[in-house]
BABA-270503 format. One record per residue: x, y, z of N, C-alpha, C in turn; residue in three letters. Coordinates in pm, whole numbers, plus 50000, padded with zeros to 5 digits. Example, Ala and Ser with C-alpha at 12.3 -4.5 7.8 and 13.67 -1.06 7.14 Angstrom:
BEGIN
513194943150780512304955050780513204967050780ALA
512854977550708513674989450714512905000350787SER
% end
This chain:
BEGIN
282844884267837284184885967887284084889768034MET
284914883868115284984886868258286334893168285LEU
286314905268339287534912368374287444915868521LEU
288444911868596288464914768739289774921568772GLN
289664932668845290834940168888290904939469039VAL
292004934969091292204934069235292944946469281GLU
292214955269350292774968069392293914966469492GLU
293814956369576294834954369680295714942369650HIS
295844938969523296704927869484298164931869495GLY
299004921969496300434925169505301274912769488GLY
302504914069525303454903069514303584896669652HIS
302784886569676302814880069806302784865169790GLY
302454858369896302424843869897301204838469822ALA
300264847169790299074842669719297844849769771GLY
296724845869717295464852169755294984846869891ALA
294274855469961293684851170087292454842570059THR
291974835870159290764827670144289594836570102ARG
289504848470159288424857670124288504861669977GLU
289714864269927289884867669786289524855869696GLN
289914843769736289574831869658288064829869652ASP
287384831969765285934830369769285234841069685GLN
285734853369689285154864069609285334861269460ALA
286504856069422286744852669282285804841569236LEU
285644831269318284744820269283283314825369268LEU
282874833969358281524839569348281354847569219ALA
282354855469184282294863269060282234854368937ASP
283044843968935283064834868820281734827468808VAL
281194822768917279914815568913278784824868869LEU
278774837168919277744846768878277854849668729ALA
279084851068680279294853468538278784841668455PHE
279114829568497278684817668422277164816268423LEU
276534818868536275074818168542274434828568452LEU
274994840468450274474850968364274664847268217HIS
275834842068183276124838368044275274826667997ALA
274874817868089274104806068053272594808768052ALA
272184820768096270754823868101270194824267958ALA
268964819667942268374819867808268194834267758PRO
268304835967628268104849167568266674853667595ALA
266494866467619265164871667647264864871967796GLY
265724866167878265544866668023264264860268072GLY
263834849468010262594842968048262694835968182GLY
262564843468289262634837568422261314831468463GLY
261314825068576260094818668628259124829368676ALA
257854826868652256814835968699255864828268786THR
255224835368877254254828468965252854833768943SER
% end
């Protein structure tokens, strides 16, 4: 589950570009984390 709280949100014309980019980064990070294989088997060198 992904829950995001916007501390400075309000009733305006919409989100700023910075807010949109931060949301996209959060969603992508969440999806990458959720898609990671169980056991965290990352690459080793």
